[in-house]
C-alpha positions as CSV (number, residue, x, y, z in Angstrom):
1,M,123.2,234.8,100.1
2,G,124.3,231.1,99.3
3,A,123.1,228.1,97.4
4,G,123.2,224.4,98.2
5,F,124.1,221.8,95.2
6,V,123.2,218.4,95.5
7,G,125.0,215.9,93.3
8,G,125.3,212.1,94.1
9,G,124.6,212.3,97.5
10,I,127.0,215.2,98.3
11,V,125.8,219.0,99.1
12,F,128.1,221.4,98.0
13,Y,127.4,225.1,99.1
14,A,128.6,228.1,96.9
15,L,128.6,231.9,98.0
16,V,126.5,233.0,95.1
17,G,128.3,236.1,93.4
18,Y,131.5,235.9,95.7
19,R,134.4,236.9,94.1
20,M,138.3,236.1,95.3
21,K,141.1,238.4,94.3
22,D,144.5,237.7,94.8
23,F,148.2,238.5,93.7
24,W,149.9,236.4,91.5
25,Q,153.8,236.9,90.5
26,H,155.1,235.9,87.4
27,D,158.6,234.4,86.8
28,N,159.7,237.7,85.7
29,G,158.9,239.4,89.0
30,K,155.8,241.4,87.5
31,V,152.6,240.9,89.8
32,Y,149.1,240.7,88.5
33,A,145.9,241.2,90.3
34,V,143.2,238.0,89.4
35,R,139.9,237.7,90.1
36,S,137.8,234.6,90.4
37,D,134.5,233.3,91.5
38,S,133.6,230.9,94.2
39,F,134.5,228.1,92.1
40,G,137.9,229.3,91.1
41,R,137.3,230.2,87.5
42,I,139.2,233.4,86.9
43,T,136.8,236.4,86.0
44,G,139.1,239.1,85.7
45,A,142.8,240.5,85.6
46,A,144.8,243.5,85.9
47,G,148.5,244.1,85.4
48,P,151.2,243.9,85.3
49,F,152.7,245.8,88.4
50,D,156.2,246.4,90.3
51,A,156.4,244.0,93.0
52,D,157.4,246.9,95.2
53,N,154.3,249.5,94.6
54,L,151.0,247.4,94.9
55,G,148.1,248.7,96.4
56,S,144.9,246.8,97.7
57,L,143.1,244.3,95.7
58,E,140.0,246.3,95.7
59,D,141.6,248.9,93.8
60,F,141.9,247.6,90.3
61,V,139.8,247.3,87.4
62,Y,139.6,243.6,86.3
63,G,138.9,243.0,83.0
64,P,138.8,240.0,80.6
65,A,141.8,241.0,78.1
66,I,144.5,239.0,79.6
67,V,142.4,236.3,81.2
68,D,143.6,233.8,78.7
69,W,147.0,234.3,79.5
70,V,146.7,234.4,83.0
71,K,145.1,230.8,82.7
72,K,147.9,229.6,80.4
73,A,150.6,231.0,82.5
74,I,149.0,229.4,85.9
75,A,148.7,226.2,84.0
76,E,152.5,226.6,82.7
77,R,153.6,227.3,86.5
78,K,154.8,230.6,85.3
79,L,152.4,232.5,87.6
80,R,152.5,231.4,91.7
81,R,150.0,233.4,94.4
82,I,151.5,235.4,96.6
83,N,150.5,236.9,100.0
84,T,151.4,240.6,100.3
85,T,150.3,240.8,104.2
86,P,153.5,242.3,105.5
87,I,154.6,239.7,108.4
88,R,154.1,242.1,111.1
89,Q,150.5,242.3,110.5
90,V,150.3,238.6,110.5
91,L,152.5,237.4,113.8
92,P,151.2,239.0,117.1
93,R,153.4,241.4,118.7
94,L,155.9,239.5,121.0
């Protein structure tokens, strides 16, 4: 369920309680699962994991232990968001 917010004549729409989950890879090659809310605030993280052995983002237990470190690494551009969907799932068969 969503909620609308009005501020300065602009209506903002947010999915209340919606969580986004993404993989982020560190410069050292390790991967972290990061959960954020609909406003982009990081609310939990898990890792590090090897890039060649990732499961589903739904399989991880996200916690607060490394959230501050993840925020700092993102700000320092040491972590970058990655897409782990194989190319054959993205492109239609030719």
